[in-house]
PDB file of the backbone (N, CA, C, O) and the ligand in Angstrom, with CONECT records:
HET     ZN  A 101       1
ATOM      1  N   MET A   1       9.115 165.190 137.553  1.00  0.00           N
ATOM      2  CA  MET A   1       7.925 164.595 138.179  1.00  0.00           C
ATOM      3  C   MET A   1       7.516 165.415 139.407  1.00  0.00           C
ATOM      4  O   MET A   1       8.347 166.022 140.082  1.00  0.00           O
ATOM      5  N   ILE A   2       6.246 165.409 139.661  1.00  0.00           N
ATOM      6  CA  ILE A   2       5.708 166.164 140.787  1.00  0.00           C
ATOM      7  C   ILE A   2       5.547 165.241 141.987  1.00  0.00           C
ATOM      8  O   ILE A   2       4.950 164.168 141.891  1.00  0.00           O
ATOM      9  N   LYS A   3       6.086 165.675 143.111  1.00  0.00           N
ATOM     10  CA  LYS A   3       5.909 164.900 144.322  1.00  0.00           C
ATOM     11  C   LYS A   3       4.601 165.337 144.970  1.00  0.00           C
ATOM     12  O   LYS A   3       4.345 166.530 145.132  1.00  0.00           O
ATOM     13  N   PHE A   4       3.812 164.398 145.324  1.00  0.00           N
ATOM     14  CA  PHE A   4       2.560 164.763 145.964  1.00  0.00           C
ATOM     15  C   PHE A   4       2.267 163.839 147.130  1.00  0.00           C
ATOM     16  O   PHE A   4       2.694 162.685 147.168  1.00  0.00           O
ATOM     17  N   LYS A   5       1.539 164.375 148.057  1.00  0.00           N
ATOM     18  CA  LYS A   5       1.132 163.576 149.205  1.00  0.00           C
ATOM     19  C   LYS A   5      -0.090 162.763 148.842  1.00  0.00           C
ATOM     20  O   LYS A   5      -1.057 163.279 148.280  1.00  0.00           O
ATOM     21  N   ILE A   6      -0.034 161.517 149.162  1.00  0.00           N
ATOM     22  CA  ILE A   6      -1.134 160.641 148.807  1.00  0.00           C
ATOM     23  C   ILE A   6      -2.389 161.002 149.598  1.00  0.00           C
ATOM     24  O   ILE A   6      -3.483 160.514 149.313  1.00  0.00           O
ATOM     25  N   GLU A   7      -2.208 161.877 150.608  1.00  0.00           N
ATOM     26  CA  GLU A   7      -3.359 162.412 151.332  1.00  0.00           C
ATOM     27  C   GLU A   7      -4.356 163.057 150.375  1.00  0.00           C
ATOM     28  O   GLU A   7      -5.569 162.920 150.535  1.00  0.00           O
ATOM     29  N   LEU A   8      -3.825 163.761 149.381  1.00  0.00           N
ATOM     30  CA  LEU A   8      -4.687 164.432 148.412  1.00  0.00           C
ATOM     31  C   LEU A   8      -5.521 163.416 147.654  1.00  0.00           C
ATOM     32  O   LEU A   8      -6.698 163.628 147.361  1.00  0.00           O
ATOM     33  N   LEU A   9      -4.870 162.310 147.351  1.00  0.00           N
ATOM     34  CA  LEU A   9      -5.548 161.232 146.650  1.00  0.00           C
ATOM     35  C   LEU A   9      -6.682 160.683 147.511  1.00  0.00           C
ATOM     36  O   LEU A   9      -7.762 160.363 147.016  1.00  0.00           O
ATOM     37  N   LYS A  10      -6.412 160.583 148.799  1.00  0.00           N
ATOM     38  CA  LYS A  10      -7.411 160.019 149.703  1.00  0.00           C
ATOM     39  C   LYS A  10      -8.636 160.920 149.792  1.00  0.00           C
ATOM     40  O   LYS A  10      -9.765 160.442 149.903  1.00  0.00           O
ATOM     41  N   GLU A  11      -8.400 162.242 149.742  1.00  0.00           N
ATOM     42  CA  GLU A  11      -9.535 163.169 149.770  1.00  0.00           C
ATOM     43  C   GLU A  11     -10.442 162.932 148.578  1.00  0.00           C
ATOM     44  O   GLU A  11     -11.667 162.893 148.697  1.00  0.00           O
ATOM     45  N   TRP A  12      -9.811 162.777 147.436  1.00  0.00           N
ATOM     46  CA  TRP A  12     -10.565 162.558 146.215  1.00  0.00           C
ATOM     47  C   TRP A  12     -11.320 161.242 146.293  1.00  0.00           C
ATOM     48  O   TRP A  12     -12.483 161.135 145.902  1.00  0.00           O
ATOM     49  N   VAL A  13     -10.621 160.250 146.810  1.00  0.00           N
ATOM     50  CA  VAL A  13     -11.211 158.922 146.929  1.00  0.00           C
ATOM     51  C   VAL A  13     -12.423 158.949 147.857  1.00  0.00           C
ATOM     52  O   VAL A  13     -13.430 158.285 147.612  1.00  0.00           O
ATOM     53  N   ALA A  14     -12.299 159.737 148.933  1.00  0.00           N
ATOM     54  CA  ALA A  14     -13.385 159.787 149.906  1.00  0.00           C
ATOM     55  C   ALA A  14     -14.679 160.282 149.284  1.00  0.00           C
ATOM     56  O   ALA A  14     -15.771 159.893 149.698  1.00  0.00           O
ATOM     57  N   LYS A  15     -14.544 161.145 148.285  1.00  0.00           N
ATOM     58  CA  LYS A  15     -15.734 161.664 147.622  1.00  0.00           C
ATOM     59  C   LYS A  15     -16.459 160.573 146.840  1.00  0.00           C
ATOM     60  O   LYS A  15     -17.678 160.607 146.676  1.00  0.00           O
ATOM     61  N   TRP A  16     -15.696 159.623 146.371  1.00  0.00           N
ATOM     62  CA  TRP A  16     -16.265 158.633 145.469  1.00  0.00           C
ATOM     63  C   TRP A  16     -16.592 157.308 146.130  1.00  0.00           C
ATOM     64  O   TRP A  16     -17.333 156.499 145.571  1.00  0.00           O
ATOM     65  N   ARG A  17     -16.055 157.082 147.299  1.00  0.00           N
ATOM     66  CA  ARG A  17     -16.185 155.731 147.848  1.00  0.00           C
ATOM     67  C   ARG A  17     -17.609 155.393 148.242  1.00  0.00           C
ATOM     68  O   ARG A  17     -17.960 154.221 148.375  1.00  0.00           O
ATOM     69  N   SER A  18     -18.429 156.415 148.428  1.00  0.00           N
ATOM     70  CA  SER A  18     -19.820 156.123 148.759  1.00  0.00           C
ATOM     71  C   SER A  18     -20.587 155.675 147.514  1.00  0.00           C
ATOM     72  O   SER A  18     -21.652 155.065 147.613  1.00  0.00           O
ATOM     73  N   ARG A  19     -20.037 155.982 146.356  1.00  0.00           N
ATOM     74  CA  ARG A  19     -20.750 155.623 145.123  1.00  0.00           C
ATOM     75  C   ARG A  19     -20.266 154.317 144.518  1.00  0.00           C
ATOM     76  O   ARG A  19     -21.025 153.602 143.864  1.00  0.00           O
ATOM     77  N   TYR A  20     -19.003 154.017 144.739  1.00  0.00           N
ATOM     78  CA  TYR A  20     -18.456 152.809 144.121  1.00  0.00           C
ATOM     79  C   TYR A  20     -17.834 151.914 145.184  1.00  0.00           C
ATOM     80  O   TYR A  20     -17.274 152.384 146.175  1.00  0.00           O
ATOM     81  N   ASN A  21     -17.945 150.656 144.955  1.00  0.00           N
ATOM     82  CA  ASN A  21     -17.240 149.721 145.816  1.00  0.00           C
ATOM     83  C   ASN A  21     -15.996 149.234 145.096  1.00  0.00           C
ATOM     84  O   ASN A  21     -16.075 148.777 143.956  1.00  0.00           O
ATOM     85  N   PRO A  22     -14.857 149.328 145.750  1.00  0.00           N
ATOM     86  CA  PRO A  22     -13.651 148.833 145.089  1.00  0.00           C
ATOM     87  C   PRO A  22     -13.725 147.324 144.903  1.00  0.00           C
ATOM     88  O   PRO A  22     -14.043 146.579 145.830  1.00  0.00           O
ATOM     89  N   THR A  23     -13.429 146.901 143.702  1.00  0.00           N
ATOM     90  CA  THR A  23     -13.460 145.474 143.429  1.00  0.00           C
ATOM     91  C   THR A  23     -12.043 144.930 143.308  1.00  0.00           C
ATOM     92  O   THR A  23     -11.823 143.730 143.147  1.00  0.00           O
ATOM     93  N   ASP A  24     -11.115 145.833 143.389  1.00  0.00           N
ATOM     94  CA  ASP A  24      -9.731 145.491 143.138  1.00  0.00           C
ATOM     95  C   ASP A  24      -8.971 145.626 144.462  1.00  0.00           C
ATOM     96  O   ASP A  24      -9.096 146.647 145.139  1.00  0.00           O
ATOM     97  N   THR A  25      -8.207 144.639 144.831  1.00  0.00           N
ATOM     98  CA  THR A  25      -7.567 144.679 146.147  1.00  0.00           C
ATOM     99  C   THR A  25      -6.506 145.770 146.232  1.00  0.00           C
ATOM    100  O   THR A  25      -6.304 146.365 147.291  1.00  0.00           O
ATOM    101  N   LEU A  26      -5.822 146.034 145.107  1.00  0.00           N
ATOM    102  CA  LEU A  26      -4.833 147.121 145.129  1.00  0.00           C
ATOM    103  C   LEU A  26      -5.521 148.461 145.330  1.00  0.00           C
ATOM    104  O   LEU A  26      -5.088 149.283 146.137  1.00  0.00           O
ATOM    105  N   ALA A  27      -6.604 148.668 144.580  1.00  0.00           N
ATOM    106  CA  ALA A  27      -7.359 149.916 144.716  1.00  0.00           C
ATOM    107  C   ALA A  27      -7.871 150.047 146.142  1.00  0.00           C
ATOM    108  O   ALA A  27      -7.866 151.133 146.723  1.00  0.00           O
ATOM    109  N   GLU A  28      -8.312 148.929 146.693  1.00  0.00           N
ATOM    110  CA  GLU A  28      -8.835 148.940 148.049  1.00  0.00           C
ATOM    111  C   GLU A  28      -7.742 149.338 149.040  1.00  0.00           C
ATOM    112  O   GLU A  28      -7.984 150.080 149.992  1.00  0.00           O
ATOM    113  N   HIS A  29      -6.544 148.831 148.795  1.00  0.00           N
ATOM    114  CA  HIS A  29      -5.439 149.175 149.683  1.00  0.00           C
ATOM    115  C   HIS A  29      -5.171 150.673 149.649  1.00  0.00           C
ATOM    116  O   HIS A  29      -5.036 151.306 150.695  1.00  0.00           O
ATOM    117  N   PHE A  30      -5.093 151.238 148.450  1.00  0.00           N
ATOM    118  CA  PHE A  30      -4.815 152.669 148.337  1.00  0.00           C
ATOM    119  C   PHE A  30      -5.907 153.478 149.003  1.00  0.00           C
ATOM    120  O   PHE A  30      -5.636 154.504 149.626  1.00  0.00           O
ATOM    121  N   MET A  31      -7.136 153.020 148.874  1.00  0.00           N
ATOM    122  CA  MET A  31      -8.240 153.755 149.455  1.00  0.00           C
ATOM    123  C   MET A  31      -8.233 153.667 150.971  1.00  0.00           C
ATOM    124  O   MET A  31      -8.485 154.656 151.659  1.00  0.00           O
ATOM    125  N   LYS A  32      -7.945 152.492 151.481  1.00  0.00           N
ATOM    126  CA  LYS A  32      -8.039 152.311 152.932  1.00  0.00           C
ATOM    127  C   LYS A  32      -6.784 152.764 153.660  1.00  0.00           C
ATOM    128  O   LYS A  32      -6.859 153.374 154.726  1.00  0.00           O
ATOM    129  N   LYS A  33      -5.634 152.463 153.078  1.00  0.00           N
ATOM    130  CA  LYS A  33      -4.375 152.764 153.765  1.00  0.00           C
ATOM    131  C   LYS A  33      -3.739 154.061 153.269  1.00  0.00           C
ATOM    132  O   LYS A  33      -3.066 154.755 154.031  1.00  0.00           O
ATOM    133  N   GLY A  34      -3.945 154.381 152.020  1.00  0.00           N
ATOM    134  CA  GLY A  34      -3.371 155.599 151.477  1.00  0.00           C
ATOM    135  C   GLY A  34      -1.864 155.607 151.470  1.00  0.00           C
ATOM    136  O   GLY A  34      -1.242 156.642 151.712  1.00  0.00           O
ATOM    137  N   CYS A  35      -1.275 154.470 151.196  1.00  0.00           N
ATOM    138  CA  CYS A  35       0.182 154.410 151.157  1.00  0.00           C
ATOM    139  C   CYS A  35       0.611 153.325 150.182  1.00  0.00           C
ATOM    140  O   CYS A  35      -0.208 152.557 149.678  1.00  0.00           O
ATOM    141  N   CYS A  36       1.914 153.282 149.929  1.00  0.00           N
ATOM    142  CA  CYS A  36       2.451 152.262 149.048  1.00  0.00           C
ATOM    143  C   CYS A  36       2.212 150.882 149.641  1.00  0.00           C
ATOM    144  O   CYS A  36       2.578 150.639 150.791  1.00  0.00           O
ATOM    145  N   PRO A  37       1.606 149.970 148.884  1.00  0.00           N
ATOM    146  CA  PRO A  37       1.334 148.628 149.409  1.00  0.00           C
ATOM    147  C   PRO A  37       2.603 147.816 149.647  1.00  0.00           C
ATOM    148  O   PRO A  37       2.584 146.817 150.365  1.00  0.00           O
ATOM    149  N   ASP A  38       3.686 148.246 149.050  1.00  0.00           N
ATOM    150  CA  ASP A  38       4.918 147.481 149.191  1.00  0.00           C
ATOM    151  C   ASP A  38       5.757 147.917 150.394  1.00  0.00           C
ATOM    152  O   ASP A  38       6.325 147.078 151.093  1.00  0.00           O
ATOM    153  N   CYS A  39       5.835 149.222 150.632  1.00  0.00           N
ATOM    154  CA  CYS A  39       6.726 149.695 151.699  1.00  0.00           C
ATOM    155  C   CYS A  39       6.024 150.607 152.693  1.00  0.00           C
ATOM    156  O   CYS A  39       6.595 150.932 153.734  1.00  0.00           O
ATOM    157  N   GLY A  40       4.807 151.025 152.397  1.00  0.00           N
ATOM    158  CA  GLY A  40       4.078 151.868 153.336  1.00  0.00           C
ATOM    159  C   GLY A  40       4.388 153.346 153.228  1.00  0.00           C
ATOM    160  O   GLY A  40       3.887 154.145 154.020  1.00  0.00           O
ATOM    161  N   SER A  41       5.217 153.726 152.245  1.00  0.00           N
ATOM    162  CA  SER A  41       5.531 155.142 152.064  1.00  0.00           C
ATOM    163  C   SER A  41       4.279 155.910 151.674  1.00  0.00           C
ATOM    164  O   SER A  41       3.475 155.438 150.871  1.00  0.00           O
ATOM    165  N   GLU A  42       4.116 157.115 152.257  1.00  0.00           N
ATOM    166  CA  GLU A  42       2.953 157.927 151.902  1.00  0.00           C
ATOM    167  C   GLU A  42       3.298 158.965 150.848  1.00  0.00           C
ATOM    168  O   GLU A  42       2.465 159.806 150.508  1.00  0.00           O
ATOM    169  N   GLU A  43       4.502 158.915 150.336  1.00  0.00           N
ATOM    170  CA  GLU A  43       4.875 159.864 149.298  1.00  0.00           C
ATOM    171  C   GLU A  43       5.044 159.144 147.971  1.00  0.00           C
ATOM    172  O   GLU A  43       5.646 158.074 147.885  1.00  0.00           O
ATOM    173  N   MET A  44       4.498 159.763 146.952  1.00  0.00           N
ATOM    174  CA  MET A  44       4.547 159.183 145.614  1.00  0.00           C
ATOM    175  C   MET A  44       4.949 160.266 144.624  1.00  0.00           C
ATOM    176  O   MET A  44       4.686 161.450 144.835  1.00  0.00           O
ATOM    177  N   TYR A  45       5.580 159.848 143.561  1.00  0.00           N
ATOM    178  CA  TYR A  45       5.794 160.763 142.451  1.00  0.00           C
ATOM    179  C   TYR A  45       4.672 160.535 141.451  1.00  0.00           C
ATOM    180  O   TYR A  45       4.338 159.406 141.093  1.00  0.00           O
ATOM    181  N   GLU A  46       4.112 161.642 141.020  1.00  0.00           N
ATOM    182  CA  GLU A  46       3.036 161.543 140.056  1.00  0.00           C
ATOM    183  C   GLU A  46       3.613 161.606 138.654  1.00  0.00           C
ATOM    184  O   GLU A  46       4.379 162.513 138.326  1.00  0.00           O
ATOM    185  N   GLY A  47       3.245 160.652 137.841  1.00  0.00           N
ATOM    186  CA  GLY A  47       3.752 160.607 136.481  1.00  0.00           C
ATOM    187  C   GLY A  47       2.702 161.036 135.494  1.00  0.00           C
ATOM    188  O   GLY A  47       1.773 161.767 135.839  1.00  0.00           O
ATOM    189  N   PRO A  48       2.844 160.586 134.277  1.00  0.00           N
ATOM    190  CA  PRO A  48       1.862 160.967 133.257  1.00  0.00           C
ATOM    191  C   PRO A  48       0.489 160.411 133.582  1.00  0.00           C
ATOM    192  O   PRO A  48       0.366 159.315 134.129  1.00  0.00           O
ATOM    193  N   SER A  49      -0.537 161.165 133.245  1.00  0.00           N
ATOM    194  CA  SER A  49      -1.884 160.679 133.471  1.00  0.00           C
ATOM    195  C   SER A  49      -2.699 160.842 132.203  1.00  0.00           C
ATOM    196  O   SER A  49      -2.457 161.735 131.392  1.00  0.00           O
ATOM    197  N   GLY A  50      -3.646 159.979 132.058  1.00  0.00           N
ATOM    198  CA  GLY A  50      -4.523 160.067 130.902  1.00  0.00           C
ATOM    199  C   GLY A  50      -5.899 159.629 131.311  1.00  0.00           C
ATOM    200  O   GLY A  50      -6.060 158.578 131.931  1.00  0.00           O
ATOM    201  N   GLY A  51      -6.892 160.412 130.979  1.00  0.00           N
ATOM    202  CA  GLY A  51      -8.238 160.074 131.382  1.00  0.00           C
ATOM    203  C   GLY A  51      -8.348 160.069 132.895  1.00  0.00           C
ATOM    204  O   GLY A  51      -7.948 161.028 133.554  1.00  0.00           O
ATOM    205  N   MET A  52      -8.885 158.998 133.443  1.00  0.00           N
ATOM    206  CA  MET A  52      -9.054 158.917 134.886  1.00  0.00           C
ATOM    207  C   MET A  52      -7.839 158.346 135.581  1.00  0.00           C
ATOM    208  O   MET A  52      -7.779 158.316 136.810  1.00  0.00           O
ATOM    209  N   CYS A  53      -6.869 157.892 134.802  1.00  0.00           N
ATOM    210  CA  CYS A  53      -5.762 157.162 135.404  1.00  0.00           C
ATOM    211  C   CYS A  53      -4.511 158.019 135.532  1.00  0.00           C
ATOM    212  O   CYS A  53      -4.228 158.877 134.695  1.00  0.00           O
ATOM    213  N   THR A  54      -3.783 157.763 136.592  1.00  0.00           N
ATOM    214  CA  THR A  54      -2.531 158.461 136.839  1.00  0.00           C
ATOM    215  C   THR A  54      -1.462 157.436 137.165  1.00  0.00           C
ATOM    216  O   THR A  54      -1.690 156.512 137.946  1.00  0.00           O
ATOM    217  N   ASN A  55      -0.314 157.600 136.572  1.00  0.00           N
ATOM    218  CA  ASN A  55       0.811 156.746 136.932  1.00  0.00           C
ATOM    219  C   ASN A  55       1.520 157.341 138.138  1.00  0.00           C
ATOM    220  O   ASN A  55       1.846 158.528 138.151  1.00  0.00           O
ATOM    221  N   VAL A  56       1.752 156.532 139.131  1.00  0.00           N
ATOM    222  CA  VAL A  56       2.492 157.007 140.293  1.00  0.00           C
ATOM    223  C   VAL A  56       3.659 156.063 140.573  1.00  0.00           C
ATOM    224  O   VAL A  56       3.593 154.860 140.322  1.00  0.00           O
ATOM    225  N   THR A  57       4.717 156.650 141.097  1.00  0.00           N
ATOM    226  CA  THR A  57       5.887 155.886 141.477  1.00  0.00           C
ATOM    227  C   THR A  57       6.161 156.157 142.944  1.00  0.00           C
ATOM    228  O   THR A  57       6.180 157.310 143.377  1.00  0.00           O
ATOM    229  N   CYS A  58       6.371 155.106 143.701  1.00  0.00           N
ATOM    230  CA  CYS A  58       6.676 155.260 145.116  1.00  0.00           C
ATOM    231  C   CYS A  58       7.930 156.109 145.279  1.00  0.00           C
ATOM    232  O   CYS A  58       8.924 155.892 144.587  1.00  0.00           O
ATOM    233  N   ALA A  59       7.885 157.086 146.203  1.00  0.00           N
ATOM    234  CA  ALA A  59       9.007 158.010 146.391  1.00  0.00           C
ATOM    235  C   ALA A  59      10.099 157.417 147.264  1.00  0.00           C
ATOM    236  O   ALA A  59      11.176 158.001 147.392  1.00  0.00           O
ATOM    237  N   ASN A  60       9.840 156.282 147.858  1.00  0.00           N
ATOM    238  CA  ASN A  60      10.866 155.623 148.657  1.00  0.00           C
ATOM    239  C   ASN A  60      11.952 155.105 147.713  1.00  0.00           C
ATOM    240  O   ASN A  60      11.682 154.243 146.876  1.00  0.00           O
ATOM    241  N   PRO A  61      13.186 155.624 147.840  1.00  0.00           N
ATOM    242  CA  PRO A  61      14.244 155.222 146.912  1.00  0.00           C
ATOM    243  C   PRO A  61      14.566 153.732 146.972  1.00  0.00           C
ATOM    244  O   PRO A  61      15.123 153.176 146.025  1.00  0.00           O
ATOM    245  N   GLU A  62      14.221 153.093 148.069  1.00  0.00           N
ATOM    246  CA  GLU A  62      14.490 151.663 148.168  1.00  0.00           C
ATOM    247  C   GLU A  62      13.323 150.817 147.662  1.00  0.00           C
ATOM    248  O   GLU A  62      13.400 149.589 147.636  1.00  0.00           O
ATOM    249  N   CYS A  63      12.258 151.480 147.268  1.00  0.00           N
ATOM    250  CA  CYS A  63      11.077 150.742 146.795  1.00  0.00           C
ATOM    251  C   CYS A  63      10.850 151.048 145.326  1.00  0.00           C
ATOM    252  O   CYS A  63      11.192 150.242 144.460  1.00  0.00           O
ATOM    253  N   GLY A  64      10.278 152.204 145.043  1.00  0.00           N
ATOM    254  CA  GLY A  64      10.104 152.632 143.653  1.00  0.00           C
ATOM    255  C   GLY A  64       9.064 151.852 142.878  1.00  0.00           C
ATOM    256  O   GLY A  64       9.099 151.838 141.647  1.00  0.00           O
ATOM    257  N   SER A  65       8.145 151.206 143.562  1.00  0.00           N
ATOM    258  CA  SER A  65       7.088 150.485 142.864  1.00  0.00           C
ATOM    259  C   SER A  65       6.220 151.456 142.070  1.00  0.00           C
ATOM    260  O   SER A  65       5.987 152.590 142.490  1.00  0.00           O
ATOM    261  N   LYS A  66       5.754 151.001 140.938  1.00  0.00           N
ATOM    262  CA  LYS A  66       4.936 151.849 140.073  1.00  0.00           C
ATOM    263  C   LYS A  66       3.518 151.297 139.969  1.00  0.00           C
ATOM    264  O   LYS A  66       3.292 150.088 139.921  1.00  0.00           O
ATOM    265  N   PHE A  67       2.577 152.234 139.936  1.00  0.00           N
ATOM    266  CA  PHE A  67       1.180 151.847 139.838  1.00  0.00           C
ATOM    267  C   PHE A  67       0.444 152.751 138.875  1.00  0.00           C
ATOM    268  O   PHE A  67       0.788 153.921 138.707  1.00  0.00           O
ATOM    269  N   ASN A  68      -0.552 152.204 138.258  1.00  0.00           N
ATOM    270  CA  ASN A  68      -1.454 152.989 137.433  1.00  0.00           C
ATOM    271  C   ASN A  68      -2.766 153.086 138.206  1.00  0.00           C
ATOM    272  O   ASN A  68      -3.499 152.107 138.342  1.00  0.00           O
ATOM    273  N   LEU A  69      -3.043 154.278 138.706  1.00  0.00           N
ATOM    274  CA  LEU A  69      -4.200 154.439 139.565  1.00  0.00           C
ATOM    275  C   LEU A  69      -5.365 155.069 138.823  1.00  0.00           C
ATOM    276  O   LEU A  69      -5.228 156.111 138.181  1.00  0.00           O
ATOM    277  N   GLY A  70      -6.492 154.429 138.922  1.00  0.00           N
ATOM    278  CA  GLY A  70      -7.735 155.013 138.434  1.00  0.00           C
ATOM    279  C   GLY A  70      -8.740 154.858 139.554  1.00  0.00           C
ATOM    280  O   GLY A  70      -9.825 154.305 139.373  1.00  0.00           O
ATOM    281  N   LEU A  71      -8.355 155.361 140.717  1.00  0.00           N
ATOM    282  CA  LEU A  71      -9.195 155.169 141.898  1.00  0.00           C
ATOM    283  C   LEU A  71     -10.530 155.860 141.719  1.00  0.00           C
ATOM    284  O   LEU A  71     -10.599 156.859 141.003  1.00  0.00           O
ATOM    285  N   PRO A  72     -11.579 155.380 142.331  1.00  0.00           N
ATOM    286  CA  PRO A  72     -11.562 154.172 143.164  1.00  0.00           C
ATOM    287  C   PRO A  72     -11.868 152.903 142.385  1.00  0.00           C
ATOM    288  O   PRO A  72     -12.116 151.848 142.970  1.00  0.00           O
ATOM    289  N   ILE A  73     -11.850 153.012 141.075  1.00  0.00           N
ATOM    290  CA  ILE A  73     -12.265 151.870 140.270  1.00  0.00           C
ATOM    291  C   ILE A  73     -11.170 150.816 140.184  1.00  0.00           C
ATOM    292  O   ILE A  73     -11.406 149.630 140.413  1.00  0.00           O
ATOM    293  N   MET A  74      -9.988 151.266 139.853  1.00  0.00           N
ATOM    294  CA  MET A  74      -8.950 150.289 139.638  1.00  0.00           C
ATOM    295  C   MET A  74      -7.567 150.817 140.013  1.00  0.00           C
ATOM    296  O   MET A  74      -7.330 152.024 140.062  1.00  0.00           O
ATOM    297  N   ALA A  75      -6.678 149.887 140.273  1.00  0.00           N
ATOM    298  CA  ALA A  75      -5.281 150.216 140.491  1.00  0.00           C
ATOM    299  C   ALA A  75      -4.476 149.043 139.947  1.00  0.00           C
ATOM    300  O   ALA A  75      -4.642 147.903 140.379  1.00  0.00           O
ATOM    301  N   ASP A  76      -3.628 149.336 139.021  1.00  0.00           N
ATOM    302  CA  ASP A  76      -2.804 148.281 138.436  1.00  0.00           C
ATOM    303  C   ASP A  76      -1.355 148.497 138.789  1.00  0.00           C
ATOM    304  O   ASP A  76      -0.858 149.623 138.826  1.00  0.00           O
ATOM    305  N   ARG A  77      -0.700 147.404 139.044  1.00  0.00           N
ATOM    306  CA  ARG A  77       0.730 147.492 139.276  1.00  0.00           C
ATOM    307  C   ARG A  77       1.437 147.551 137.922  1.00  0.00           C
ATOM    308  O   ARG A  77       1.098 146.809 137.000  1.00  0.00           O
ATOM    309  N   ILE A  78       2.411 148.431 137.819  1.00  0.00           N
ATOM    310  CA  ILE A  78       3.216 148.501 136.610  1.00  0.00           C
ATOM    311  C   ILE A  78       4.539 147.824 136.917  1.00  0.00           C
ATOM    312  O   ILE A  78       5.287 148.272 137.786  1.00  0.00           O
ATOM    313  N   GLY A  79       4.820 146.765 136.216  1.00  0.00           N
ATOM    314  CA  GLY A  79       6.053 146.031 136.496  1.00  0.00           C
ATOM    315  C   GLY A  79       5.866 145.143 137.705  1.00  0.00           C
ATOM    316  O   GLY A  79       4.741 144.905 138.144  1.00  0.00           O
ATOM    317  N   LYS A  80       6.944 144.664 138.231  1.00  0.00           N
ATOM    318  CA  LYS A  80       6.843 143.715 139.335  1.00  0.00           C
ATOM    319  C   LYS A  80       7.140 144.404 140.659  1.00  0.00           C
ATOM    320  O   LYS A  80       7.784 145.453 140.679  1.00  0.00           O
ATOM    321  N   PRO A  81       6.676 143.826 141.766  1.00  0.00           N
ATOM    322  CA  PRO A  81       6.951 144.402 143.083  1.00  0.00           C
ATOM    323  C   PRO A  81       8.455 144.483 143.307  1.00  0.00           C
ATOM    324  O   PRO A  81       9.206 143.570 142.965  1.00  0.00           O
ATOM    325  N   MET A  82       8.867 145.596 143.887  1.00  0.00           N
ATOM    326  CA  MET A  82      10.281 145.742 144.180  1.00  0.00           C
ATOM    327  C   MET A  82      10.594 145.047 145.502  1.00  0.00           C
ATOM    328  O   MET A  82       9.879 145.220 146.489  1.00  0.00           O
ATOM    329  N   PRO A  83      11.661 144.264 145.513  1.00  0.00           N
ATOM    330  CA  PRO A  83      12.044 143.638 146.786  1.00  0.00           C
ATOM    331  C   PRO A  83      12.512 144.703 147.772  1.00  0.00           C
ATOM    332  O   PRO A  83      13.305 145.577 147.424  1.00  0.00           O
ATOM    333  N   LEU A  84      12.029 144.624 148.964  1.00  0.00           N
ATOM    334  CA  LEU A  84      12.396 145.628 149.958  1.00  0.00           C
ATOM    335  C   LEU A  84      13.705 145.238 150.664  1.00  0.00           C
ATOM    336  O   LEU A  84      13.938 144.084 151.024  1.00  0.00           O
ATOM    337  N   LYS A  85      14.539 146.264 150.838  1.00  0.00           N
ATOM    338  CA  LYS A  85      15.768 146.046 151.605  1.00  0.00           C
ATOM    339  C   LYS A  85      15.542 146.626 152.975  1.00  0.00           C
ATOM    340  O   LYS A  85      15.385 147.838 153.123  1.00  0.00           O
ATOM    341  N   LYS A  86      15.525 145.790 153.960  1.00  0.00           N
ATOM    342  CA  LYS A  86      15.300 146.326 155.309  1.00  0.00           C
ATOM    343  C   LYS A  86      16.481 146.001 156.199  1.00  0.00           C
ATOM    344  O   LYS A  86      16.488 146.365 157.375  1.00  0.00           O
TER     345      LYS A  86
HETATM  346 ZN    ZN A 101       6.916 151.795 148.167  1.00  0.00          ZN2+
END
């Protein structure tokens, strides 16, 4: 898997946000905060992608939440939120 900075994602999102309004709260979170909604990590592993969507996995070893991102239109959680150990 390729590790990527979600900053890159935000750049892409910035190009599109003037054209589309996020209707999805998860997508909105990624667009506004640019980090994992569960733990705040800004590093993600990029997984397989198809079409406009990309699967990402949080790089925080204690989190590991997975999302299917098709920003800025949609963001779906894959599986359930991981409980955080703090
Ligand atoms: Zn996370």
